[in-house]
N, C-alpha and C positions, 0 to 999 in steps of 0.2 A: 398312943405311943407309936404304933406301927406307922401311922400316917406321918408323924413327925420325923421318924427315921427315914421314911421314904422321901420326904421333901429334902432331907439333907444328903442322903446317899446317892440318889439317882442323878442329881446335878453333878455331884463329885465324880461319879463314875463316868459320866459323859465328858466332863472336863479332862479327866485322865485319858479316856479313850480317844479324844480328839487332839490331845497335846502332841504337837509335831515332833518334839524332842523325845518323848517317851515312846511314841509310835515308831520312830526311827530306830531307837535302841532295841525295841522288841523285834521289829522286822529284821534288823541287822543280825541279831543273835539267832534268829530262825534260819537265816542263810547259812550260818556256820554250823548248825546242828547236824546236817548230813556228813560234814567233814569230821566232826567229833565222833559220831557214831561209827563211821568207817574206820577211823583211827583206833577207836576202842576195840573193834573186832580183832585187829592185829595185836593190840596190847593184851587182850584176854588170851589170845593164842600163845603169846610169848610168856605170859605170867600165869598160865592156868595152874590152879593149886594142886598139882600132882608132882611131887619132887622128881620122880623118874622121868617125866616129860621135860621138865626144865633142865635137868641134868643132861639129857640127850641133846637138847638144843644147844647147850653151851659146849658140848663135846664135838660137834660137827664144825670143822673149819671150812669156811667158804673161800675167804681171801687169804691164801697162804702167806703172801708178802706182808700184809698188814696185820695178820693174825686175827682177823674178824671171824666170829662164829656165826652160825645160823641164827642164834638168838639176837645178835647185834643187827642183822639184816631185818629180822621180823620186827625189831623195835623201831626201825627207821620210819615206817608209815605213821606211827603214833607221834614220833618226834616232828614229822612234817606237818602235823596238824596241831597238836597240843603246844609244842614248843614255839610255834609262830602264830598262835591264835590271835594275838593282838593285831597282827598285820591284816588278817582276814576280817577281823572285827571293824577296823577303821575303814576298810574299803566298803564293806557291806553297809555299815551305818551311814557313811557319807553318801553312798548311792541312794539309800532310802530317804535321807534328809534332803538331798538335792531334788528328788521327785516331789517332796513336800513343798519345796520352795520354787518348784517349776523352772528349774534351770537344767543345763545339760548334765545329766546324771553320770555319764561315762567320764567326761573330763573332770567333773567335780570330785569323783571318787578317786581318780588317779592323782589329782592334785593333793588330796588328803593323804594318800599313801606316801607321796613324795615328801610332804611336810613332816610326816611321822619319821621317815628315814633321815630327814635333815636335822631333826631334833635329837635323835638317838645318839648317844656317845659312841663313836667308833673306837672302842677300847675294850680289849679282852685281856683279863688277867691270866697269866700263865707262869711257867717256870722254864728255866734254861740252865744247861750245864756250863758253868764257868769255873775254870780251875778245879774241876773235879767236885764242885759243890752245886747244889740246886739253888738258883737265885730267882727270886720273884721278878718277873718282867711284865711290861704292858705291851701287848701286841695289837696291831691294827685289825679291826674286824667288827662285825655286828654282834654284840653280846646276846646270846639266847636268853639270858636272865631277864632282859627287858622286852623281848619279843613274845613272851608267854603271858602268864597271869599278871606279872608285875607291870606290864605295859598297857593293860586293857583300858584303865581309866584315862591315861594320856591319850589313847586312841579315840575314846569317846569325845573328849574335849577338843582334840585336834580336828576330828571330823566335823563337829558343829562349827568351830571357829573358822576353819578354812573354807567350808562350803558357804557359810554366811558371807565371808569377804568376797569369794568368787562370784556369788549371785549378785552382791551389791555392785561390784564393778561392772558386771555384765548389764545390769539394769540401768546403770548410769549411761550406757551407750559407749563406754570406752573400749570399743572393739574395732578390729580391722575388718572393713567390709570389702568383699570381693565383687567384681563386676558380674553381670548376668552371664549365664552359660558355664560358669565354673562348677565342677562337680560338687555336690552337697558335702561330701566328706572333707574336701579341701576348704570349703567355706567355713565349716565348723572348726576345722583345725586352726585356721588363721584367726577366727573370731575368739578362740580361746587363748591366743598368744598373750595379749595384754593382761587379762585376768590372772593367768597362770604366773606371769612375771611379777605382778604386784603381790600375789599370795606368797610366792617364793621369797621375795625381798623382805616382806614383813616377818616371815618365819625365820629367815636368816638373821635379821636384826635381833629378834627375840633370843635366838640361840647365842648370838654374840654377847648380848647383855649378861646372860647367865654364865657364859664362859668367863667373862671378866670377874664375875662374882665367885668363881671357883666351883661351880656346881652345874647342874643341868636340869631341864624341865622335868625329866623322868624322876629324878631323885626327889625333887621338891613335891611333885604331885603324889608320889608314893608315900612320902613321910607325913605330909600334912592333910591329905585327902583320902587316898585309897586305904591306907592302914587303919585309920580310925573308923571308916565306914565298914570295912571288912570285919574288923573286930566287933563292931556293934551288930552287924548283920549275922555274925556267926554265933550269937548268943541264943540261949533258950527262949528268953523273953521276946526277942525279935521274931523267932519262928512261930511262937504261939500267937503273937499279935497278928502276923501275916495271915494265919489260918483262921483267926477269929473274923477278920474282915473278909476273907475269902468266902466263908460260909454266909456271912451277913449279906454280901452282895448277891450271892446266888439265891438267897431267900426272896429277894426282890426281882428275880429274873435277870440279873446282870451277870455276865460271865466273870466271876470273881477271879479266876485264874489269869485272865487277860489283864484285868485291872491291876491286881496285886503284883503279877509277874512283871509288868512293865516297869515297876519301881524296884522290886526286890530281885528280879532275875539276874541283872548284871553282877550283883554282890554274890549270889549263889554260884554263878558260873565261875567267878574268880576263886571262890572257896574250893570248888571242885578241881580247878586246875592246880591249885596249891597242893591238894591231896595227891594228885597224879605225880607231881614233881617229888613229893615226899616219898611215895612208895617206889618210885623209880630210882631216885638218887639218895634218899635219906636227908635231903636238904629241907630246912624249914620245919614247921610244926603242922601236923594234920588237924583238920577241923571236923568235929562231930556233925555240926550243921553245915550242909552243903546241898548242891542241887540234887544229888542222888538220895540223900537222906530225906529230903522233902518229897521227892517223887515216889520213892520205893518203901518208905517206912511210915509216912504220915497218913497216906491215903491208899486204899485198895479199891479198885473199880471206879475211880473218878472222885470228884469233889465230894466231901462228906464221908469218904470211905464206904460208899454204898454197896460194895460187894457183900459186906456183912449184912446190910439191910436186905438185899436180895435173898441171901441164905435164910434169914429170919422169916421173910415172906413165904418161902417155900416150905419151911419146917413147921411154923406155928400158925399160919393163917388158913382159913377155910373159904372165905368169900371168893367167888369166881373172878371178880375184878382184880383182886390182889394176886391170887395164885397164877392167873393167866399172864398178868403183867410180869410176875417174877420169872415165869418160864421163858417169856420173850426176851427178858433183860439179862438172863444169866450169862449167855455166851458173850454178848458185848461187854458185860460187866467184868468178866475175867480179863478182857483186853483193855480195860480202863475207859470204856465208853458208857456213860450213864445218862445221856439225855432222855431215854425212855422213862427213867425213874424221876429225873428232875422235873419233867413236864407232864409225865403220865400218871404218877402216883397221886398228886404231885408233891414236890418239895417246895416249889415256888408259892409264897404267900400261904403256907400251911403251918399254922401256929402249933400244931401237934408235933410236927417233925423237926422244927427249927432247932430245938434244944439238942437232941441226939446228933443231928446233922453237923452241928458245930462242936459238940462235945467229943465225939469219937475221934476225929483227927487230932484234937488237942491231947486226948488220952494216949493215942498212939505215939505222939511226939514225946510226951513225958516219959513213957515206959521205954521207948527206944533210946532216948537220950541217956536215961539212967543206966540201961543195960550196956551201952557203949562206953559211958564214962567210967564205969567200974570194971570194965574189961570182960564182961560176960559175952559180948558180941563185938567183933572187930569193927573199927570205923570204916565207913565206905571208902573204897579205894579211889573214887573219883571218876572211874570209867563211865562214859556216857552210855547208858542202857536205854533203849527206846521205852517211852512211857507205856507203850502197848504190851510190853513183855509181861506175861502173867506172873502174879506173885508166886513165891516159893522159888521159881526159876530165877527171878530177878534178885531175890535176896541172896541166893547162892553165888550168883555172878558178882554182885557188889561187895560181898564180904566172904562168907564160906557157908558151910552147912548150918552154922549157928544163926546166921541171918535168915535163912529159910525157915528154921524152927521159930524164930521170933515172929516172922510174918504170919505163920500159921496160928500162933498164940494170939496175936493181935486181931486177926480176922475173927477168931472164935470169941474173944472178949467183946468185939464190936457187935457180934450177933446178940450177945446177952444184953448189951446196952440198948440196942434198938428194939429188942423183943417187947417190952411193955408198951412202947409207943405204937408199934405197928399192930399189936394185938388190939389196942384201943381203936385204931382206925378200922381194923378188920371187923370188930364187933358192930361198928356203925354201918359198914358196908353190907354186912350180913343182914342187918335189920332192913336196910334200904332194899336189898334184893328180895327179901320176904314180902315187904310191902308192895313192891312192884309186881311180884308174881300174883299176889292176891288181887290187885287192881286189874291185871290182865285177865285173870279168871273171871272176875265179875263182869268184864266187858264182853266175854265170849257168849255167843248165842247158841243155845242148845235146842235143836229142832224137836227133841222129845218133850220139851216144856211147852211147846206151842199147842193151843187148843182152838178149834173153830167155834167153841161156845163163847169164847171171849170176843168174837167179832160181832 
């Protein structure tokens, strides 16, 4: 059975890991991670769950003319990241994809950004005072509604399509070639002129067609692609399935987070951005399943929620191999690093540990989802918290004190689930250590036992 699964999963993981589209999405979102974390710091400062603090921020007037408070200024860094995340995503994904296609990454990423802006509807809904009444009007501008979570899927598709077209034109040799001696930057700039123009023309025609149809690319993609995928990805079943395969890949020594995250990551990121928008403005509907839910409530200490395993090793085990490994792994495990356990215990190809390794995260997801759906614990606010943040602290920052308590309960429950399995391994290791000690004792030479009569 294991060999059959290995024959199926290993090629699948390799195919996903080498897929240029999925790799570009993964690397592109990794580029945006520092921006999200930095913006989250300011968002946490502005929305820290202490009423006296938020009241004070709203009472301090910074811009007297505009009536802007200190809270409005603190909110701006988060708006400069979360509210225009689609722009960062299209640039980063296009850059990564251009490197995959071995074309000029800088020009290709800029062309992708230009195409995104060319397709976005320059229309902002607002109100104006006419005859003493507020009347709805349409104003020229870039709507932030499309530059955030709602525009990410368009950004992904635009990045792939425009970079593909740019690289194709370039490889056809349809470029302006400069004479020898011209500075390299000038050569690259003129070489990009024809590919850029062709891409711009193609995107312009596409935008014109949708304009005649009375709609735009963003609305079409959002309605027929992004919304169904996000709704599906935000379900309990999707989350459980993702972690099932995550654990299964790790069992065979494949980085399950990298494989599953390449497919599921963009959906989770979109769900998180939706939550941020909801908690900031009240617009939309919050999602229980999102990136923070997966990172902070499904696992503790890394894949398999092995922080619970490490605690069980230190409390219930007696063999030197397990207790020493537990001591070495505790501090890294608190910060979400569990390679010592994955490869040292090991988890990889260990039939004893595969069941709890897959069961504990799925148990955590079920309990957390239930607690949040019935209102015992608040839904994650979407703030990007580094995955290395220790539990309890991360739960408090993502929700409030109830999230911290839930994390503590889940870690304790994980210890109990792991306990019988690690004790079975400990019993075997103890027996191996006793056998090894007896063999070493038998091999030792005692000079008192030597006799010259035996010669």
